C-alpha positions as CSV (number, residue, x, y, z in Angstrom):
1,X,62.2,-29.2,-58.5
2,X,61.3,-25.7,-56.9
3,X,58.1,-24.7,-58.9
4,X,57.8,-21.2,-59.5
5,X,55.4,-19.4,-57.7
6,X,53.6,-16.6,-60.3
7,X,52.6,-13.4,-58.0
8,X,49.7,-12.4,-57.5
9,X,48.0,-10.4,-60.4
10,X,45.7,-6.9,-58.9
11,X,42.2,-6.8,-59.9
12,X,38.8,-4.7,-59.0
13,X,35.4,-5.8,-59.6
14,X,31.8,-4.5,-59.0
15,X,28.3,-4.8,-59.9
16,X,25.2,-3.4,-59.0
17,X,21.7,-4.6,-59.7
18,X,18.0,-3.9,-58.6
19,X,15.2,-6.0,-60.5
20,X,11.3,-3.9,-60.8
21,X,10.0,-4.8,-58.2
22,X,13.3,-2.4,-56.0
23,X,14.7,-5.1,-54.9
24,X,18.3,-4.4,-54.5
25,X,22.0,-6.5,-55.3
26,X,25.3,-5.6,-55.5
27,X,29.0,-6.5,-54.8
28,X,32.5,-5.2,-55.3
29,X,35.3,-6.9,-54.6
30,X,39.6,-5.8,-54.5
31,X,42.9,-7.8,-54.6
32,X,46.2,-6.5,-54.2
33,X,49.3,-7.1,-55.3
34,X,50.2,-9.5,-52.0
35,X,46.9,-10.8,-52.4
36,X,45.0,-10.1,-49.5
37,X,41.6,-9.6,-50.9
38,X,38.6,-7.2,-50.0
39,X,35.3,-6.9,-50.5
40,X,31.5,-6.6,-49.4
41,X,28.1,-7.5,-51.5
42,X,25.1,-7.1,-49.6
43,X,21.5,-6.7,-50.8
44,X,18.6,-4.6,-50.1
45,X,14.8,-6.0,-50.1
46,X,11.8,-3.4,-51.3
47,X,10.7,-3.8,-47.3
48,X,14.1,-2.0,-46.6
49,X,15.6,-5.2,-45.6
50,X,19.3,-5.6,-46.3
51,X,22.4,-7.8,-45.3
52,X,25.9,-6.1,-46.3
53,X,29.1,-8.4,-46.1
54,X,32.5,-7.0,-45.2
55,X,35.3,-9.5,-45.8
56,X,39.5,-9.3,-46.1
57,X,41.0,-12.6,-46.7
58,X,44.7,-12.6,-47.1
59,X,47.6,-14.7,-46.0
60,X,46.4,-16.7,-43.2
61,X,43.1,-15.6,-42.3
62,X,39.6,-14.7,-43.5
63,X,37.6,-12.5,-42.1
64,X,33.7,-11.2,-42.2
65,X,31.4,-8.3,-40.6
66,X,28.3,-8.5,-41.6
67,X,25.6,-5.9,-41.0
68,X,21.5,-7.4,-41.4
69,X,18.7,-5.3,-40.1
70,X,16.8,-9.1,-40.6
71,X,14.1,-10.0,-37.8
72,X,15.8,-12.7,-36.5
73,X,19.1,-12.4,-36.3
74,X,19.4,-11.8,-32.8
75,X,18.0,-15.0,-31.1
76,X,14.9,-13.4,-30.6
77,X,11.7,-13.2,-31.8
78,X,11.4,-11.1,-34.9
79,X,10.0,-7.9,-34.1
80,X,8.1,-5.3,-36.1
81,X,10.6,-3.0,-36.5
82,X,14.0,-4.5,-36.9
83,X,17.5,-3.3,-35.8
84,X,20.4,-3.7,-37.4
85,X,22.6,-6.3,-36.0
86,X,26.3,-6.9,-36.8
87,X,28.4,-10.6,-36.4
88,X,32.1,-11.2,-37.1
89,X,33.7,-13.9,-37.8
90,X,37.6,-14.5,-38.7
91,X,38.8,-18.8,-39.4
92,X,42.6,-19.4,-40.9
93,X,41.7,-21.4,-43.5
94,X,43.9,-24.1,-45.2
95,X,45.7,-22.5,-48.4
96,X,43.6,-22.3,-51.2
97,X,45.6,-22.3,-54.7
98,X,43.9,-21.6,-57.8
């Protein structure tokens, strides 16, 4: 007997929080009627180090792009003056059903 699958629901949320030391973290995400989810999350610490992850998850793939200036992320010794580093990933996950 076939089962009815509910259509994806539209949604959107975000938050942005900071502590008394000046560290900040945030996230935003939205899902559309096709089931595609897009979002960004990250943090910046009180010394200016940051990490930003932008991602998309759709019917067959999860993709993420990471930007950071964290020392040691380039495979070499950390420098006194870190620069932006980028990394990307793509993966075909198994279908997840909630």
